[in-house]
C-alpha positions, 0 to 999 in steps of 0.5 A: 175588084170594083174599087181597085180598079176605080183606083187604077182608072183614075191614076195619073198614068190612065188620065195620060191615055184615057177619059178617066170620066169615061172608064168611071162610067164604064165600070159603074154602068158594069157594076149595076149590070146596066151595061156588059163592059167586060171587054172595054174594062179588060182592054184598059186593065190590060193595057194599064199593067203592062205600062205600069211593069214595063215603063214604070216599073223599077223593078221589072222582073220582080213584077214579073213573077208577081203577075206570073202567080 
């Protein structure tokens, strides 16, 4: 999951809203156990997922059904 988050946090859509280098640092600190960044990481993840589903996706209904699983 860490790899998927890293990929998601460095995409162009993430760069529009966030400092992706900072996100990578938060993720690495969390992974190494140096800090509990779960709330920050979860917030960014849910925002990017919401943005993808409602603004980038051409198949919103399909995306929504996948999220419901």
